[in-house]
C-alpha positions as CSV (number, residue, x, y, z in Angstrom):
1,X,75.7,57.4,132.5
2,X,79.3,58.7,132.8
3,X,79.8,62.3,133.8
4,X,82.7,64.6,133.0
5,X,83.7,67.6,135.1
6,X,83.0,70.7,133.0
7,X,86.5,72.1,133.5
8,X,88.0,68.9,132.0
9,X,85.4,68.3,129.2
10,X,87.4,69.9,126.4
11,X,90.8,68.4,127.5
12,X,89.7,65.4,125.3
13,X,88.9,66.0,121.6
14,X,85.1,66.2,121.2
15,X,82.9,65.8,118.2
16,X,79.8,67.8,117.4
17,X,77.4,65.3,118.9
18,X,79.3,65.1,122.2
19,X,79.5,68.9,122.6
20,X,75.8,69.3,121.8
21,X,74.8,66.5,124.2
22,X,77.0,67.9,127.0
23,X,75.8,71.5,126.8
24,X,72.5,72.0,125.0
25,X,70.1,70.4,127.4
26,X,71.5,72.3,130.4
27,X,71.1,75.5,128.4
28,X,67.6,74.6,127.3
29,X,66.5,74.4,131.0
30,X,68.2,77.7,131.8
31,X,66.7,79.3,128.7
32,X,63.2,78.1,129.6
33,X,63.5,79.5,133.1
34,X,64.8,82.9,132.0
35,X,62.1,83.4,129.4
36,X,59.3,82.2,131.6
37,X,60.3,84.4,134.5
38,X,60.1,87.3,132.0
39,X,56.5,86.1,131.1
40,X,55.4,85.7,134.8
41,X,52.5,88.1,134.3
42,X,51.1,86.1,131.4
43,X,48.4,83.5,132.0
44,X,49.2,81.3,129.0
45,X,52.8,80.4,128.6
46,X,54.2,79.0,125.4
47,X,57.7,78.2,124.2
48,X,59.1,76.3,121.2
49,X,62.2,74.2,120.8
50,X,63.5,73.4,117.3
51,X,66.3,71.0,116.5
52,X,67.3,70.8,112.8
53,X,70.1,68.2,113.4
54,X,68.3,65.9,115.8
55,X,69.9,62.6,114.7
56,X,68.2,59.2,115.3
57,X,67.4,59.9,119.0
58,X,69.3,56.8,120.2
59,X,71.9,56.4,122.9
60,X,75.2,57.9,121.8
61,X,78.5,56.9,123.5
62,X,76.6,55.9,126.6
63,X,74.6,59.1,126.8
64,X,70.9,59.7,125.8
65,X,70.6,61.6,122.5
66,X,70.0,65.3,122.9
67,X,66.3,65.1,121.7
68,X,65.6,62.5,124.4
69,X,67.4,64.7,127.0
70,X,65.2,67.7,126.0
71,X,62.0,65.6,126.2
72,X,63.2,64.2,129.6
73,X,63.6,67.7,130.8
74,X,60.2,68.7,129.6
75,X,58.3,65.8,131.0
76,X,60.3,65.6,134.2
77,X,60.3,69.4,135.0
78,X,59.8,69.9,138.8
79,X,60.2,73.7,138.9
80,X,57.3,76.1,139.3
81,X,56.8,76.0,135.5
82,X,55.3,72.8,134.1
83,X,57.2,72.6,130.8
84,X,55.0,69.7,129.7
85,X,52.2,72.2,129.4
86,X,54.3,74.9,127.8
87,X,57.0,73.7,125.4
88,X,56.2,72.6,121.8
89,X,59.1,70.6,120.2
90,X,60.0,70.3,116.5
91,X,62.7,67.9,115.2
92,X,64.2,67.0,111.9
93,X,67.5,65.9,110.3
94,X,69.2,66.2,106.9
95,X,68.6,62.5,106.0
96,X,64.9,61.3,105.7
97,X,66.0,57.8,106.9
98,X,67.5,59.3,110.1
99,X,64.3,61.4,110.6
100,X,62.2,58.3,110.3
101,X,64.3,56.4,112.9
102,X,64.1,59.5,115.2
103,X,60.3,59.4,115.0
104,X,60.2,55.8,115.9
105,X,62.7,56.2,118.8
106,X,60.8,59.2,120.3
107,X,57.5,57.4,120.0
108,X,59.0,54.5,122.0
109,X,59.8,56.7,125.0
110,X,57.9,55.3,128.0
111,X,56.2,58.7,128.7
112,X,55.5,59.5,125.1
113,X,51.7,59.3,125.5
114,X,51.8,61.6,128.5
115,X,53.5,64.4,126.6
116,X,50.8,67.1,126.2
117,X,52.5,68.4,123.0
118,X,53.8,65.4,121.0
119,X,57.1,66.1,119.2
120,X,56.5,67.3,115.7
121,X,58.7,65.8,113.0
122,X,59.4,68.3,110.3
123,X,59.3,65.8,107.4
124,X,56.0,66.9,105.9
125,X,54.8,70.3,104.6
126,X,51.9,70.3,107.0
127,X,54.2,70.0,110.0
128,X,56.3,72.8,108.8
129,X,53.1,74.9,108.4
130,X,52.5,74.2,112.1
131,X,55.9,75.6,113.0
132,X,55.6,78.6,110.8
133,X,52.2,79.4,112.3
134,X,53.5,79.1,115.8
135,X,56.5,81.3,115.1
136,X,54.2,83.9,113.5
137,X,52.6,84.4,116.9
138,X,55.8,85.7,118.5
139,X,56.2,82.6,120.6
140,X,59.7,82.6,122.1
141,X,61.7,79.8,120.4
142,X,65.2,78.2,120.8
143,X,66.6,76.6,117.7
144,X,69.6,74.4,117.3
145,X,71.3,74.4,113.9
146,X,74.6,74.3,111.9
147,X,74.5,77.4,109.7
148,X,76.7,75.7,107.1
149,X,74.5,72.6,106.9
150,X,71.8,71.4,104.5
151,X,69.4,73.5,102.5
152,X,66.3,73.3,104.8
153,X,68.3,74.3,107.8
154,X,69.7,77.3,106.0
155,X,66.2,78.3,104.9
156,X,65.0,78.3,108.5
157,X,68.0,80.3,109.6
158,X,67.4,82.8,106.9
159,X,63.8,83.2,107.9
160,X,64.8,83.5,111.6
161,X,67.2,86.3,110.8
162,X,64.8,88.2,108.5
163,X,61.5,87.6,110.2
164,X,61.2,85.5,113.3
165,X,64.1,86.6,115.5
166,X,64.6,83.3,117.2
167,X,67.2,82.5,119.8
168,X,69.7,80.3,118.0
169,X,72.3,77.9,119.4
170,X,74.8,77.1,116.6
171,X,77.7,74.6,116.6
172,X,80.0,74.4,113.5
173,X,83.5,73.6,112.5
174,X,85.8,75.9,110.5
175,X,86.5,73.0,108.2
176,X,82.9,73.1,107.1
177,X,82.6,76.9,107.2
178,X,85.5,77.7,104.9
179,X,84.4,75.8,101.7
180,X,80.8,76.7,102.3
181,X,81.5,80.4,102.2
182,X,84.3,80.4,99.6
183,X,82.2,78.3,97.2
184,X,78.9,80.2,97.7
185,X,77.4,81.3,94.5
186,X,75.1,84.3,93.8
187,X,71.9,82.1,94.0
188,X,73.0,80.1,97.1
189,X,71.1,80.5,100.4
190,X,74.3,81.2,102.2
191,X,74.7,84.3,100.0
192,X,71.2,85.4,101.1
193,X,72.2,84.8,104.8
194,X,75.5,86.7,104.6
195,X,74.6,89.2,101.9
196,X,76.4,89.3,98.5
197,X,78.6,92.2,99.5
198,X,79.8,90.4,102.7
199,X,80.5,87.2,100.8
200,X,82.5,89.3,98.2
201,X,84.5,90.9,101.0
202,X,85.4,87.6,102.5
203,X,86.5,86.2,99.2
204,X,88.6,89.3,98.5
205,X,90.2,89.0,102.0
206,X,91.1,85.4,101.5
207,X,92.7,86.2,98.1
208,X,94.8,88.9,99.7
209,X,95.8,87.0,102.9
210,X,97.1,83.5,103.0
211,X,97.3,82.9,106.7
212,X,94.7,80.4,107.7
213,X,94.0,81.8,111.2
214,X,93.5,85.3,109.8
215,X,91.1,84.0,107.2
216,X,89.2,82.0,109.9
217,X,88.9,85.0,112.2
218,X,87.7,87.3,109.4
219,X,85.0,84.7,108.3
220,X,83.8,84.2,111.9
221,X,83.7,88.0,112.6
222,X,81.8,88.5,109.4
223,X,79.3,85.8,110.4
224,X,78.8,87.4,113.8
225,X,78.2,90.8,112.2
226,X,75.1,89.4,110.4
227,X,73.4,89.2,113.8
228,X,74.9,92.2,115.4
229,X,73.6,94.4,112.5
230,X,70.1,93.2,113.4
231,X,70.4,94.0,117.1
232,X,71.1,90.5,118.3
233,X,73.3,89.9,121.4
234,X,76.0,87.5,120.2
235,X,78.0,85.0,122.3
236,X,81.0,83.2,120.8
237,X,82.9,80.3,122.3
238,X,86.0,79.0,120.5
239,X,87.0,75.4,121.0
240,X,90.5,74.4,120.0
241,X,91.9,70.9,119.7
242,X,93.8,69.9,122.9
243,X,97.4,71.0,122.8
244,X,97.1,72.2,119.2
245,X,96.9,75.6,117.5
246,X,93.8,74.5,115.5
247,X,90.1,75.3,116.0
248,X,87.8,72.3,116.4
249,X,84.4,74.1,116.7
250,X,82.7,77.4,117.3
251,X,79.7,77.6,119.6
252,X,77.5,80.6,118.8
253,X,74.4,81.8,120.6
254,X,72.4,84.8,119.4
255,X,69.4,86.3,121.1
256,X,67.6,89.6,121.3
257,X,67.1,89.3,125.0
258,X,69.8,90.1,127.6
259,X,68.6,87.4,130.0
260,X,69.0,84.5,127.5
261,X,72.4,85.9,126.4
262,X,73.6,86.1,130.1
263,X,72.4,82.5,130.8
264,X,74.5,81.2,128.0
265,X,77.5,83.3,129.2
266,X,77.1,82.0,132.7
267,X,76.8,78.4,131.6
268,X,79.9,78.4,129.4
269,X,82.0,80.0,132.1
270,X,82.5,76.6,133.6
271,X,84.1,75.4,130.4
272,X,86.3,78.4,129.7
273,X,90.0,79.1,130.0
274,X,90.9,82.2,132.0
275,X,93.4,85.0,131.8
276,X,95.8,85.5,134.7
277,X,93.6,88.4,136.0
278,X,90.5,86.3,136.2
279,X,88.8,87.5,133.0
280,X,87.4,84.5,131.1
281,X,88.6,83.9,127.5
282,X,85.3,82.2,126.6
283,X,87.2,79.5,124.8
284,X,88.7,76.1,125.5
285,X,92.4,75.1,124.9
286,X,93.2,78.6,123.7
287,X,95.1,80.0,126.7
288,X,98.5,78.9,125.3
289,X,97.8,80.7,122.0
290,X,97.4,84.2,123.6
291,X,99.7,87.0,124.6
292,X,101.9,86.8,127.7
293,X,101.3,90.6,128.2
294,X,98.1,91.6,129.9
295,X,98.2,95.0,128.1
296,X,97.5,93.2,124.8
297,X,94.3,91.5,126.0
298,X,91.1,93.1,124.7
299,X,89.3,92.5,128.0
300,X,91.3,92.8,131.2
301,X,90.7,94.0,134.8
302,X,93.0,97.0,134.0
303,X,90.9,98.0,131.0
304,X,87.6,97.5,132.9
305,X,88.8,99.7,135.8
306,X,89.8,102.4,133.3
307,X,86.5,102.1,131.4
308,X,84.3,102.2,134.5
309,X,86.2,105.2,136.0
310,X,84.8,107.3,133.2
311,X,81.2,106.2,133.5
312,X,80.0,108.4,136.2
313,X,77.3,110.0,134.0
314,X,75.9,106.5,133.3
315,X,76.3,104.6,136.5
316,X,76.3,107.1,139.4
317,X,74.1,105.8,142.3
318,X,73.2,102.5,140.6
319,X,73.5,99.1,142.2
320,X,76.6,97.2,141.2
321,X,74.5,94.3,139.9
322,X,72.6,96.7,137.6
323,X,75.8,98.1,136.3
324,X,77.1,94.6,135.6
325,X,73.9,93.6,133.8
326,X,74.1,96.6,131.5
327,X,77.8,96.8,130.9
328,X,78.7,93.1,130.4
329,X,76.7,92.6,127.2
330,X,79.1,92.0,124.3
331,X,82.1,91.7,126.6
332,X,84.0,88.8,128.3
333,X,83.5,90.4,131.8
334,X,81.7,88.5,134.5
335,X,80.2,89.5,137.9
336,X,83.4,88.9,139.8
337,X,85.4,91.2,137.5
338,X,83.1,94.1,138.3
339,X,83.4,93.5,142.0
340,X,87.2,93.6,141.7
341,X,87.2,96.6,139.4
342,X,84.9,98.7,141.7
343,X,86.9,97.7,144.8
344,X,90.0,99.0,143.1
345,X,88.1,102.3,142.2
346,X,87.0,102.6,145.8
347,X,90.5,102.3,147.1
348,X,91.6,104.9,144.5
349,X,88.9,107.3,145.8
350,X,87.0,107.3,142.5
351,X,83.8,105.8,143.9
352,X,82.2,104.9,147.2
353,X,80.3,101.7,148.1
354,X,77.0,102.7,149.7
355,X,74.8,100.4,151.8
356,X,71.5,100.2,150.0
357,X,69.5,100.2,153.3
358,X,71.4,102.6,155.6
359,X,72.7,104.7,152.7
360,X,76.1,104.9,154.5
361,X,79.5,104.2,153.0
362,X,80.7,100.6,153.3
363,X,84.3,99.4,153.9
364,X,84.2,97.1,150.8
365,X,82.3,96.7,147.6
366,X,79.8,93.8,147.4
367,X,77.1,92.8,144.9
368,X,74.4,94.7,146.8
369,X,76.4,98.0,146.9
370,X,75.2,101.2,145.5
371,X,78.1,102.7,143.5
372,X,78.4,106.4,144.1
373,X,81.0,108.3,142.0
374,X,82.8,111.2,143.7
């Protein structure tokens, strides 16, 4: 199997299948670890993985299909958590013929009979009932979907937003998003997902403004607001076509847990473009589109320093790592940015770096430092 360095992956134009295959399985493993570590006091672990665009489950461009990669990770898990005893998987696709081939290909896997929980194919009402029952027990679940896909996928997303609160990994193209939203009628599922008022605001905006990039930004921001308003942590990664001012895909991840959100953020860091000051843009092939002036960046080391300087009442005498974990949610900032910002504040005399063991001042800030505001 060929491998591609993460920093070079998006220098070639990629389709949805390639992006999904490259990223989703790595995140699935990180997600399982983060959730299970949070459940370490439980005796009976249970997780669910749901793929609503699973495909046929065959080799694609020399790589195993994503459902096969996921099952390989489950059966071959060597960490302290035996995923084969923990993870229930559910697969389906838009086309019944594709779903049937998927079933056959998964059943042909050499270890299929040794899977404790056989993959459930969501092509029958009874199988969907199994999924609904499991999700009704508050079992943590990771779902892959395209929010602008077929009806069943939108039904599951709607139920997730309103009832289940799943962690959702979404991959979609603006070319699919635009007509889906602008053509949404009052009885469409997409209108239920967005809300009629939000759909109306988007249509009004698009009538008023003709610039395609402004329209796209407004639609994507509106989509993200659906989840923010329900207390999800939202992560967005914009993928532009190589050397073109045109969006290829958006990768979205939404979760109600900080740890899952941060795992996605850390994973996608390897694929991201960066600003000159070391703050990631969380996008690929977008650096050439942005301002040459650091002052115009929403997130910058300069802005972070200014913001942290006024947070004495929140962060005095806290470990730097704890400050990072609290403050980074919903921003582009990463661990190294906080180290640099607090080192600047130390040099300016705003804070001291305290050794957590000796409780004495340190010459430099490091990740174990206690940050004491003066």
